[in-house]
C-alpha positions in Angstrom: 65.2 12.7 72.8 64.9 8.9 73.1 61.2 8.6 74.3 61.7 4.8 74.4 64.0 5.4 77.4 61.5 7.3 79.4 57.9 6.7 78.2 57.3 3.8 80.6 58.6 5.6 83.7 56.8 8.8 82.8 53.4 7.0 82.6 54.1 5.2 85.9 55.1 8.5 87.5 52.1 10.3 86.1 49.7 7.7 87.6 51.5 7.6 91.0 51.8 11.4 91.4 48.2 11.9 90.2 46.9 9.4 92.8 49.0 10.8 95.7 48.3 14.4 94.9 44.5 13.8 94.4 44.3 11.9 97.7 46.2 14.7 99.5 44.0 17.4 97.9 40.8 15.6 98.9 42.2 15.2 102.4 43.1 18.9 102.6 39.6 20.0 101.4 37.9 17.6 103.8 39.9 18.8 106.8 39.4 22.5 105.9 35.6 22.2 105.8 35.6 20.0 108.9 37.4 22.6 111.1 36.5 25.9 109.5 33.3 26.3 111.5 35.0 25.2 114.7 37.8 27.7 114.3 35.5 30.5 113.3 33.3 29.9 116.3 36.3 29.7 118.7 38.0 32.8 117.3 35.4 35.3 118.4 35.9 38.9 117.2 39.2 40.7 117.2 38.9 44.4 117.9 41.6 46.7 116.5 41.8 50.3 117.5 42.5 52.4 114.4 42.6 55.7 116.3 40.7 58.5 114.6 39.5 56.0 112.0 37.5 54.1 114.7 37.7 50.4 115.6 38.0 47.5 113.2 36.1 44.4 114.2 37.3 41.1 112.6 35.0 38.1 113.2 36.7 34.7 113.0 40.1 36.4 112.7 42.0 33.1 113.3 40.6 31.8 110.1 41.7 34.9 108.2 45.2 34.7 109.8 45.5 31.0 108.6 44.3 32.0 105.1 46.6 35.0 104.7 49.6 33.0 106.1 48.9 30.1 103.7 48.6 32.5 100.7 51.9 34.1 101.5 53.6 30.7 102.0 52.1 29.4 98.7 53.3 32.5 96.8 56.8 32.3 98.0 56.9 28.5 97.5 55.9 28.9 93.9 58.5 31.6 93.4 61.3 29.4 94.8 60.1 26.1 93.4 58.9 26.9 89.9 62.3 26.3 88.3 62.0 22.7 89.5 59.5 21.9 86.7 62.0 22.7 84.0 64.9 21.2 85.8 63.0 17.9 86.3 62.0 17.9 82.7 65.6 18.4 81.6 66.9 15.8 84.1 64.7 13.1 82.5 65.8 14.1 79.1 69.5 13.9 80.0 69.2 10.6 81.9 67.4 9.1 78.9 70.2 10.3 76.6 72.8 8.8 78.9 71.0 5.4 79.0 70.7 5.4 75.2 74.4 6.2 74.8 75.3 3.4 77.3 73.2 0.8 75.5 74.7 1.9 72.2 78.2 1.3 73.6 77.1 -2.1 74.9 75.6 -3.1 71.5 78.7 -2.0 69.6 81.4 -3.0 72.1 83.2 -5.2 69.7 83.4 -2.6 67.0 84.7 0.0 69.5 87.3 -2.4 70.7 88.5 -3.2 67.1 88.8 0.5 66.4 90.5 1.0 69.8 88.0 3.7 70.4 87.5 3.1 74.2 89.0 6.4 75.1 86.8 8.3 72.6 83.6 6.6 73.8 84.7 7.1 77.4 84.9 10.8 76.7 81.5 10.9 75.1 79.9 9.0 78.0 81.7 11.2 80.5 80.4 14.3 78.8 76.8 13.1 78.8 77.0 11.9 82.4 78.6 15.2 83.4 75.4 16.9 82.0 73.3 14.6 84.2 75.3 15.4 87.3 75.3 19.2 86.5 71.5 19.2 86.3 71.2 17.1 89.4 73.2 19.7 91.3 70.9 22.4 90.1 67.9 20.4 91.3 69.5 19.8 94.7 70.3 23.5 95.1 66.7 24.5 94.3 65.3 21.8 96.5 67.6 22.9 99.3 66.2 26.5 99.1 62.6 25.1 99.0 63.3 22.9 102.0 64.7 25.8 104.0 61.7 27.9 103.3 59.1 25.1 104.0 60.8 24.1 107.2 60.8 27.6 108.4 57.2 28.1 107.3 56.1 25.0 109.2 58.0 26.0 112.3 56.5 29.5 112.4 53.1 27.9 111.9 53.5 26.1 115.3 53.9 29.4 117.2 51.7 31.6 115.0 48.3 30.4 116.3 49.4 30.9 119.9 50.6 34.4 119.3 47.4 35.5 117.5 45.1 33.7 120.0 46.6 35.1 123.2 44.8 38.5 122.9 41.4 36.9 123.2 42.7 34.5 125.9 43.9 37.5 128.0 40.6 39.3 127.4 38.8 36.2 128.6 37.0 35.6 125.3 37.9 31.9 125.8 39.5 30.0 128.7 42.5 27.6 128.5 40.4 24.8 127.1 39.1 27.1 124.4 42.7 28.2 123.7 43.8 24.6 123.2 40.9 23.8 121.0 41.6 26.9 118.9 45.3 25.9 118.5 44.3 22.4 117.3 41.7 23.7 114.9 44.1 26.4 113.6 46.8 23.8 113.1 44.4 21.6 111.1 43.2 24.5 109.0 46.7 25.7 108.4 47.9 22.2 107.4 45.0 21.9 104.9 45.7 25.3 103.4 49.4 24.5 103.2 48.8 21.5 100.9 50.5 23.3 98.0 53.5 24.4 100.1 54.1 20.9 101.6 53.5 19.0 98.3 55.3 21.4 95.9 58.2 19.1 95.2 55.8 16.4 94.0 53.7 18.9 92.1 56.9 20.1 90.3 57.7 16.5 89.3 54.1 15.9 88.3 54.0 19.0 86.1 57.4 18.0 84.5 56.0 14.5 83.7 52.9 16.0 82.1 55.0 18.4 80.0 57.1 15.6 78.8 54.1 13.5 77.8 52.4 16.4 76.1 55.6 17.3 74.3 55.8 13.7 73.1 52.2 13.6 72.0 52.5 16.9 70.2 55.6 15.7 68.4 53.9 12.6 67.3 50.9 14.6 66.0 53.3 16.9 64.1 54.9 13.8 62.5 51.6 12.3 61.6 50.4 15.6 60.0 53.7 15.9 58.0 53.4 12.3 56.8 49.8 12.8 55.8 50.8 16.0 54.0 53.8 14.6 52.2 52.7 11.0 51.5 50.9 11.2 48.1 51.7 7.6 47.1 48.6 5.6 46.1 48.9 1.8 46.4 46.1 0.0 44.5 45.5 -3.7 44.7 43.9 -5.4 41.7 43.3 -8.9 40.4 46.2 -8.7 37.9 49.5 -10.5 38.6 52.0 -7.7 37.8 53.5 -5.0 39.9 53.3 -1.6 38.2 54.7 1.8 39.2 53.4 4.9 37.5 55.1 8.3 37.9 56.5 7.3 41.3 58.7 10.0 42.8 60.6 9.4 46.1 61.8 12.2 48.4 63.9 12.5 51.5 62.3 13.8 54.7 64.1 17.2 54.1 62.2 17.5 50.7 65.1 16.6 48.4 64.2 14.3 45.6 65.9 11.0 45.3 64.2 9.3 42.4 61.5 10.7 40.1 59.0 9.5 37.5 59.7 5.8 38.0 57.5 4.0 35.4 58.2 0.3 35.7 56.3 -3.0 35.2 57.4 -6.1 37.1 56.0 -9.1 35.4 55.2 -12.1 37.5 57.4 -15.1 36.6 60.3 -12.9 35.8 63.3 -11.9 38.0 64.7 -8.4 38.3 68.0 -7.0 39.6 67.9 -3.3 40.7 71.3 -1.6 40.4 72.8 1.8 41.0 75.5 3.6 42.9 75.3 3.6 46.7 72.9 6.2 48.1 70.9 6.6 44.9 67.7 5.3 46.6 67.4 1.6 45.7 66.5 0.5 49.2 64.2 3.5 49.6 62.4 2.5 46.5 61.6 -1.0 48.0 60.4 0.7 51.2 58.0 2.8 49.1 56.7 -0.3 47.4 56.2 -1.9 50.8 54.2 1.2 51.9 56.6 2.1 54.8 58.2 5.2 53.2 55.9 8.2 53.7 57.8 10.7 51.4 56.6 9.6 48.0 54.0 10.3 45.3 52.7 8.4 42.4 50.7 5.2 41.9 51.7 1.6 42.6 49.6 -1.3 41.5 50.0 -4.5 43.5 48.4 -8.0 43.0 45.7 -8.5 45.6 45.7 -12.3 45.3 49.5 -12.8 45.6 51.7 -12.9 48.7 54.7 -10.5 48.9 57.7 -10.7 51.3 60.4 -8.1 51.8 63.8 -9.1 53.0 66.0 -6.3 54.5 69.7 -6.4 54.5 69.8 -7.0 58.2 67.1 -9.6 59.1 65.0 -9.1 62.2 65.5 -11.9 64.7 62.8 -11.9 67.4 63.7 -13.0 70.9 62.4 -16.6 71.4 63.3 -20.0 70.1 65.2 -20.4 66.9 62.2 -22.2 65.4 60.0 -19.2 66.2 62.6 -16.9 64.6 62.5 -19.0 61.4 58.7 -18.8 61.3 58.5 -15.1 62.0 56.2 -13.2 61.4 53.8 -16.1 61.8 53.3 -18.1 65.0 54.3 -21.7 65.3 52.8 -24.0 62.8 53.0 -27.8 63.6 53.2 -28.7 59.9 56.2 -26.3 59.5 58.1 -27.9 62.4 59.0 -30.9 60.3 60.5 -28.8 57.6 62.8 -26.8 59.8 65.6 -29.3 60.1 65.7 -29.9 56.4 65.7 -26.1 55.7 68.6 -25.6 58.0 70.6 -28.3 56.1 69.6 -26.7 52.8 70.8 -23.3 54.0 74.1 -24.7 55.3 73.1 -24.2 58.9 73.1 -27.9 60.1 75.0 -26.9 63.2 72.0 -25.0 64.4 69.6 -28.0 64.4 70.3 -28.9 68.0 69.4 -25.3 69.0 66.0 -25.1 67.3 64.1 -25.0 70.5 66.5 -22.9 72.5 65.4 -19.4 73.6 68.0 -16.7 73.0 68.6 -13.3 71.6 69.5 -14.6 68.1 70.5 -11.3 66.7 73.5 -11.4 69.1 74.1 -15.2 69.0 74.2 -15.6 65.2 76.7 -14.0 62.8 75.3 -11.6 60.1 75.8 -14.3 57.5 73.9 -16.9 59.5 71.1 -14.4 60.0 70.8 -13.8 56.3 70.6 -17.6 55.7 67.9 -17.8 58.3 66.0 -15.1 56.3 66.1 -17.3 53.2 64.8 -20.3 55.2 62.0 -18.0 56.5 61.0 -17.1 52.9 60.9 -20.7 51.8 58.6 -21.6 54.7 56.1 -18.8 53.8 56.2 -19.6 50.0 55.4 -16.0 48.7 54.7 -15.2 45.1 57.0 -12.1 45.1 60.2 -11.6 47.1 62.0 -8.3 47.3 65.6 -8.8 48.5 67.5 -5.8 49.7 71.2 -6.8 49.5 70.3 -10.0 51.5 73.5 -11.8 50.5 75.9 -8.9 51.3 77.3 -10.9 54.3 77.7 -14.2 52.4 80.5 -15.6 50.2 79.8 -16.2 46.6 79.3 -20.0 47.0 76.6 -19.5 49.7 75.0 -16.7 47.6 74.7 -19.0 44.5 73.4 -21.9 46.6 70.7 -19.8 48.3 69.5 -18.2 45.0 69.4 -21.7 43.4 67.5 -23.0 46.4 64.9 -20.2 46.0 64.3 -21.1 42.4 64.1 -24.8 43.2 61.8 -24.6 46.2 59.7 -21.7 44.9 59.6 -22.0 41.1 56.5 -19.8 40.9 58.1 -17.0 42.8 59.4 -13.8 41.2 62.6 -12.2 42.6 63.3 -8.5 42.8 66.8 -8.0 44.2 68.8 -4.9 45.1 72.6 -5.4 45.0 76.0 -4.3 43.8 77.6 -7.6 43.1 78.1 -8.6 39.4 77.5 -12.2 40.5 73.8 -11.4 41.1 73.1 -10.8 37.4 73.2 -14.5 36.5 70.1 -15.1 38.8 67.9 -12.5 37.1 66.6 -12.0 33.6 66.2 -8.2 33.8 68.4 -5.4 35.1 67.0 -2.0 36.2 69.5 0.8 36.6 68.1 3.4 39.0 70.4 6.0 37.6 67.9 6.5 34.9 65.4 7.9 37.5 67.9 9.9 39.6 
């Protein structure tokens, strides 16, 4: 339920609540032990006539009154306030979902406008936000009941010590000064024992935060265990220069098999085009080779002395300068800086040269086609021995596609290309074609 929208605030809330509650608890314990002896000494002994059963003597009875009263208040507080834990948990979940939905609308505003889907999206956001408000009203209602009780509890606590101390005052066990000392000591003890009553709203939020973090950690552990159980793909690195797959089978997370028994040898110096109908698993096969798809089994042999780069269909554009985006994932290299302008010209991006050192969110500033051309420039800078291209020209016209593939072969003649694509025009850039339908 969108942990990225709540993990930071949950950790901050856990730290703040833990500090505040621990300091309050330490203060309550210190106050209790500081005044317990004083109140016990001032209380004297209360004599209760039980008729034929005799007389009951209660030493330090004011202390017992404070303890019993605090226990009753704590019990009722927990009964009233316990639902707040679940409500606060649910509130954070609903707020995170609403923020995620709002960000999704902002990122796809143009697409929504082109479909004229404003009304549809407004309805979705209204429904999600309605859930947020609904849960808020439940929290307010529960907090109102808790506030009524704690306010009444604290008001009664003002008069209670006076009522229970008057018998000893009238019996001259202590004088007026002793009565006032008893009231102050009783008030301090009662405040200390009422720590849970007065802090329960914070405690409920603290418990909800802990539950959310524990739920997140348990979920991550479950995922790691599932990945460790399902991932039976072995990737070996050797000194040879070819990439070899042996009995590689690729599954979906639900256990359905996409591709099975892939036995393929990619010879360095040769170029390969991977084809197949949409959804057959071509891109997933590349993910498995890259080691980022955990639902696979078999053996993959990779060259240890050769550099491999993977180009997804939608290139990643980090926030920063355009020069940094071109050099990603490496940091800035002074010797590369001189090449950037020439590469932009070669990739038909001359208009971006004045913006090389501007900082922006380039994934939003550049068109999809421009981003794919930046990805080609990035590859040429890194000079890998193998390039896996996952439909990396899908947003380009045929002229740009031809120019970029020709540029790769000119700038990186030693590099082998393994492309995934549907266009017939790609076949002329590769010596071999692999139809994944054979392994479906």
